[in-house]
C-alpha positions as CSV (number, residue, x, y, z in Angstrom):
1,M,12.3,14.5,-7.5
2,I,13.6,11.1,-7.6
3,P,10.8,8.0,-7.9
4,A,11.0,6.7,-4.4
5,F,9.0,7.0,-1.3
6,F,11.5,7.0,2.1
7,G,11.5,5.7,5.6
8,L,12.8,7.5,8.4
9,A,14.7,6.4,11.4
10,G,12.9,8.1,14.3
11,T,10.2,10.2,15.5
12,A,11.6,13.5,14.4
13,L,13.6,14.2,11.3
14,S,17.4,14.0,11.8
15,D,19.8,16.6,10.7
16,D,21.2,13.9,8.5
17,E,17.6,13.1,7.0
18,T,16.8,16.6,6.4
19,A,20.0,17.3,4.5
20,L,19.5,14.0,2.3
21,F,15.6,14.4,1.8
22,S,16.1,18.3,0.6
23,S,19.0,17.6,-1.8
24,C,17.4,14.4,-3.7
25,E,13.7,15.0,-2.8
26,P,11.9,11.8,-2.8
27,A,8.7,11.7,-4.0
28,G,7.0,10.7,-0.7
29,Y,7.3,9.5,3.0
30,I,6.0,5.9,4.8
31,L,5.6,6.3,8.9
32,F,6.1,3.1,10.9
33,K,6.0,2.4,14.4
34,R,9.3,3.2,15.2
35,N,8.0,6.8,13.8
36,V,5.0,7.4,16.1
37,E,4.4,8.1,19.7
38,T,1.5,10.7,20.4
39,P,-0.8,12.3,17.9
40,E,1.0,15.8,18.9
41,Q,4.5,13.9,17.7
42,V,2.7,12.6,14.9
43,R,1.6,15.5,13.4
44,A,4.6,17.7,14.4
45,L,6.5,15.0,12.1
46,T,3.7,15.3,8.9
47,D,4.1,19.0,9.3
48,A,8.1,18.8,8.9
49,L,7.6,16.6,6.3
50,K,5.6,18.9,4.3
51,A,7.2,21.9,5.1
52,L,10.6,20.2,3.5
53,S,9.2,18.9,0.8
54,G,7.1,22.4,0.2
55,N,3.6,20.8,-0.6
56,A,0.7,20.1,1.8
57,R,-0.2,17.0,0.0
58,V,3.2,15.2,-0.1
59,P,2.2,11.6,-0.1
60,I,3.1,10.4,3.5
61,L,2.3,6.5,3.5
62,I,1.1,4.1,6.4
63,D,0.0,0.4,6.7
64,Q,-2.8,1.0,9.0
65,E,-5.3,-1.9,8.1
66,G,-6.8,-2.6,10.8
67,G,-6.2,-6.3,13.2
68,R,-2.6,-7.2,13.3
69,V,-1.2,-4.6,10.9
70,A,-1.6,-1.2,12.7
71,R,1.3,1.2,13.3
72,L,-1.3,3.8,14.9
73,R,-2.5,2.0,18.3
74,P,-4.1,2.1,22.0
75,P,-4.2,4.3,23.9
76,H,-3.7,7.2,21.7
77,W,-5.8,5.6,18.7
78,P,-8.4,3.1,18.7
79,E,-8.3,-0.3,17.4
80,F,-9.5,-1.4,13.9
81,P,-10.7,-4.7,13.0
82,P,-8.7,-6.6,10.3
83,P,-10.4,-7.4,6.8
84,V,-11.2,-10.6,7.0
85,V,-13.9,-9.5,9.7
86,F,-15.7,-7.6,6.9
87,G,-15.8,-10.7,4.6
88,E,-17.3,-12.8,7.5
89,T,-20.2,-10.5,7.6
90,W,-20.7,-10.8,4.2
91,E,-21.8,-14.0,4.0
92,K,-24.5,-13.3,6.4
93,A,-25.4,-10.0,4.8
94,P,-23.4,-8.5,1.9
95,L,-24.6,-4.9,1.6
96,T,-24.3,-4.6,5.6
97,A,-20.8,-5.9,5.1
98,M,-20.1,-3.5,2.4
99,A,-21.7,-0.3,4.7
100,A,-19.4,-1.0,7.9
101,A,-16.3,-1.5,5.6
102,R,-16.8,2.1,4.3
103,A,-17.9,3.5,7.7
104,N,-14.7,1.8,9.3
105,A,-12.6,3.3,6.3
106,Q,-13.6,6.9,6.8
107,A,-13.1,6.6,9.9
108,L,-9.4,5.4,9.1
109,G,-9.0,7.7,6.7
110,T,-10.4,10.9,9.1
111,M,-8.3,9.7,11.8
112,L,-5.2,9.7,9.5
113,T,-6.3,13.0,7.7
114,E,-6.0,14.8,10.9
115,L,-2.0,13.2,11.9
116,G,-1.5,14.6,8.5
117,V,-0.9,11.3,6.8
118,T,-2.3,11.7,3.3
119,V,-2.1,7.4,2.0
120,D,-3.5,4.6,3.9
121,C,-1.6,1.2,2.3
122,L,-5.1,-0.1,2.4
123,P,-7.4,-2.5,1.0
124,L,-5.6,-5.9,0.0
125,L,-7.7,-7.4,-2.9
126,D,-5.6,-10.6,-2.2
127,V,-8.0,-13.4,-2.9
128,K,-7.4,-16.1,0.2
129,A,-6.6,-19.4,-2.0
130,D,-5.6,-23.0,-0.1
131,G,-2.3,-22.9,1.6
132,M,-2.0,-19.2,1.3
133,H,1.2,-17.9,3.9
134,E,-0.6,-16.3,7.4
135,V,1.2,-13.1,6.2
136,I,-1.6,-12.3,4.4
137,G,-4.4,-14.7,6.5
138,D,-6.8,-12.5,7.9
139,R,-5.5,-9.4,6.1
140,S,-7.7,-11.0,3.0
141,Y,-11.5,-10.6,2.8
142,G,-12.0,-13.7,1.9
143,T,-11.8,-16.2,-1.1
144,D,-14.7,-14.9,-3.3
145,P,-13.2,-12.5,-5.9
146,M,-16.3,-10.8,-6.2
147,L,-16.2,-10.0,-2.3
148,V,-12.6,-8.9,-2.4
149,A,-13.7,-6.4,-4.9
150,S,-16.8,-5.2,-3.4
151,L,-15.2,-4.6,0.1
152,G,-12.0,-3.5,-1.3
153,R,-14.5,-0.8,-3.4
154,A,-16.2,0.2,-0.2
155,T,-12.7,0.4,1.9
156,L,-11.2,2.8,-1.0
157,D,-14.6,4.7,-0.9
158,G,-14.1,5.1,2.7
159,L,-10.9,6.5,2.5
160,K,-11.6,8.9,0.0
161,A,-14.5,9.8,2.0
162,G,-12.0,10.7,4.7
163,G,-9.9,12.9,2.6
164,C,-7.1,9.6,2.4
165,V,-6.0,8.1,-0.5
166,G,-5.8,4.3,-0.9
167,V,-3.5,1.8,-2.5
168,V,-5.3,-1.6,-3.6
169,K,-2.5,-4.3,-3.2
170,H,-0.5,-6.4,-3.9
171,I,-1.1,-6.3,-7.5
172,P,-1.2,-8.8,-9.2
173,G,-2.3,-11.0,-5.7
174,H,-0.6,-12.7,-3.4
175,G,-3.7,-15.1,-2.3
176,R,-1.7,-18.1,-4.0
177,A,1.8,-17.3,-2.5
178,T,3.0,-19.9,0.7
179,L,5.8,-18.3,1.5
180,D,6.3,-15.0,3.3
181,S,7.8,-12.2,1.1
182,H,9.5,-10.6,3.6
183,L,11.8,-13.7,4.4
184,A,11.8,-15.9,0.7
185,L,10.7,-15.3,-2.8
186,P,7.7,-16.9,-3.6
187,T,6.6,-19.0,-6.4
188,V,3.5,-19.2,-7.9
189,T,3.0,-22.3,-10.1
190,A,-0.7,-21.4,-10.9
191,S,-1.6,-21.5,-14.8
192,A,-2.7,-18.4,-16.4
193,Q,-6.0,-19.7,-16.9
194,E,-6.0,-20.1,-12.9
195,L,-4.9,-16.7,-12.0
196,E,-7.8,-15.0,-13.8
197,S,-9.7,-15.3,-10.7
198,D,-7.0,-13.7,-8.9
199,L,-7.4,-10.4,-11.3
200,V,-11.0,-10.1,-10.9
201,P,-10.8,-7.8,-7.8
202,F,-7.9,-5.7,-9.4
203,R,-9.9,-5.1,-12.5
204,R,-12.9,-4.0,-10.8
205,L,-10.9,-1.0,-9.2
206,A,-8.3,-0.5,-12.0
207,D,-9.2,3.2,-11.3
208,A,-7.9,3.3,-7.6
209,P,-5.5,6.2,-7.7
210,M,-2.5,3.8,-6.3
211,A,-1.6,-0.2,-6.5
212,M,1.6,-1.3,-5.0
213,T,2.9,-4.8,-6.5
214,A,3.9,-8.0,-4.9
215,H,7.5,-9.8,-4.9
216,I,6.1,-13.2,-6.0
217,L,7.6,-15.2,-9.0
218,Y,4.4,-16.4,-11.0
219,T,5.9,-19.0,-13.5
220,A,3.0,-18.7,-16.1
221,W,3.7,-14.8,-16.9
222,D,7.7,-14.7,-16.4
223,E,9.4,-17.8,-15.5
224,V,12.5,-15.5,-14.2
225,L,11.5,-12.3,-12.7
226,C,8.9,-11.4,-10.3
227,A,6.1,-9.1,-10.8
228,S,8.2,-6.1,-9.1
229,L,11.0,-6.4,-11.4
230,S,9.5,-7.8,-14.8
231,P,9.0,-5.7,-17.4
232,K,6.6,-8.3,-19.0
233,I,3.8,-8.1,-16.0
234,I,3.8,-5.0,-15.4
235,A,3.6,-4.2,-19.3
236,E,1.7,-7.2,-19.9
237,I,-0.6,-8.1,-17.1
238,I,-1.1,-5.0,-14.8
239,R,-1.2,-2.3,-17.2
240,G,-2.3,-4.2,-20.1
241,S,-5.2,-7.2,-18.7
242,I,-5.9,-5.4,-15.6
243,G,-6.0,-2.3,-17.2
244,F,-4.3,-0.5,-14.1
245,D,-3.2,2.9,-15.5
246,N,-2.6,5.0,-12.3
247,L,0.4,5.4,-9.8
248,L,2.6,1.8,-9.6
249,M,4.6,1.6,-6.5
250,S,6.9,-1.3,-5.9
251,D,6.7,-3.3,-2.5
252,D,9.4,-2.5,0.1
253,L,13.1,-3.1,-1.6
254,G,14.2,-4.4,1.7
255,M,12.2,-7.6,1.6
256,H,14.2,-10.6,1.4
257,A,12.4,-12.3,-1.9
258,L,14.2,-9.6,-4.1
259,G,17.7,-11.2,-2.8
260,L,18.0,-13.7,-5.5
261,Q,16.7,-11.5,-8.1
262,P,18.6,-9.3,-10.5
263,G,19.8,-6.8,-8.1
264,G,20.6,-9.1,-5.5
265,N,21.6,-7.6,-1.7
266,S,22.5,-4.1,-4.1
267,M,19.9,-1.2,-2.8
268,A,20.2,0.5,-5.3
269,G,20.2,-2.3,-8.2
270,R,16.9,-3.2,-6.3
271,A,15.5,0.4,-6.9
272,T,16.8,1.0,-10.5
273,G,15.2,-2.5,-11.3
274,V,11.8,-2.0,-10.1
275,I,11.9,1.2,-11.9
276,A,13.1,-0.2,-15.4
277,A,10.7,-2.6,-14.7
278,G,7.6,-0.4,-15.1
279,C,6.8,0.7,-11.6
280,D,6.5,4.4,-11.1
281,I,8.4,4.7,-7.4
282,A,10.4,2.4,-5.7
283,L,9.2,1.8,-1.6
284,H,11.9,1.6,0.6
285,C,11.0,1.4,4.3
286,S,13.6,1.1,6.7
287,G,15.0,4.3,7.5
288,D,18.5,3.2,7.1
289,F,20.1,6.4,6.0
290,A,23.1,4.5,4.4
291,E,20.7,3.1,2.0
292,M,18.6,5.7,1.2
293,R,21.7,7.4,0.5
294,E,22.7,4.7,-2.0
295,I,18.9,5.0,-3.8
296,A,19.4,8.3,-4.2
297,D,22.2,8.6,-5.5
298,A,21.0,5.6,-7.9
299,L,18.3,6.9,-9.0
300,A,17.0,9.6,-12.2
301,P,14.8,11.7,-11.4
302,I,11.1,10.9,-11.6
303,G,9.7,10.9,-15.4
304,A,7.0,13.2,-16.5
305,R,4.2,10.1,-16.7
306,A,5.2,9.2,-13.1
307,R,5.5,12.5,-11.6
308,E,1.7,13.2,-13.3
309,R,0.5,9.7,-11.8
310,L,1.6,10.7,-8.7
311,E,-0.1,14.3,-9.1
312,Q,-3.4,12.9,-10.1
313,A,-3.1,10.2,-7.3
314,M,-2.8,12.8,-4.6
315,A,-5.6,15.1,-6.1
316,W,-8.1,11.9,-5.7
317,A,-9.1,12.2,-1.9
318,G,-11.0,15.3,-1.0
319,E,-11.8,16.7,2.2
320,P,-13.1,14.4,4.9
321,V,-17.0,14.1,5.3
322,G,-17.9,12.9,9.1
323,D,-15.9,12.5,12.5
324,T,-13.8,9.1,13.7
325,P,-16.4,8.5,16.7
326,S,-19.6,8.6,15.0
327,L,-18.3,6.6,12.3
328,A,-17.0,4.0,13.7
329,A,-19.9,3.5,16.0
330,K,-21.7,2.9,13.0
331,R,-19.6,0.4,11.6
332,D,-19.5,-1.6,15.1
333,A,-23.5,-1.1,15.2
334,L,-23.6,-2.9,11.7
335,L,-21.5,-5.4,12.7
336,A,-23.6,-6.1,15.7
337,A,-26.4,-6.4,13.6
338,A,-25.4,-8.8,10.9
């Protein structure tokens, strides 16, 4: 097994993908809009990935946050609200907001579990700050670190009740970034003291099963390397100050933020760089076959500690409880009452 999560090109495994994945055994997979058509097709695809890996709980990830970041959409799947809706409800009725966020996430988790998807890349724990780039925007719960932590916890609990593993992101915080890391490398110049508030939600959810790094340069912690590539930030801030000791994956290797960092435009260099820095898993999303083969050839087998964290993360969620329609109705009733 190699420490990588790979994307796929289409709605079914190709012969080339089957051969590559069989030979290198990636630790897991991630689905995007290009990979989904109908519930029956998605279930067939996830079944094929599980059969290929020989593991019914292989990580199969998706970004199903609600709002504009949702790979599964009508007419086959319901719309879910963006995280900011629960933050706005919190301002009027905190307990109601938490109950609604939990019901919403349980409905999400139950829906994904029925499709064979085992991991949802949610919740975002990025605290909204002045000048925040709209790439986060309404994906953030709000400006209050305790609000973000509480709604993040409710969301994580709901996903677990739905049988789905959650991922906190973007550790150690994307809220101060004024650039989109898909397109450029954001640089945050806030002091270490100022950054303390950004860490609060991650500290309070340090027991989350998985976390995803931010491709952001924080000059207070490392003037050269972004968080995903910085041994110092991963060891001293993520593993140390925050206290997160579970599965840590990078954000997507294909994002342009990494282009001016060590590794440059080499996917092999980026993948080996994030693993060397202390990430357990390198995430590659595009489904580009040549890039995946390059990464597979470059990565050594997954380490014992990373494998242990992976197994613990996938054992975190139990069997789903409840059904999606009633949970969604409960969420809507709570939001309406607030």
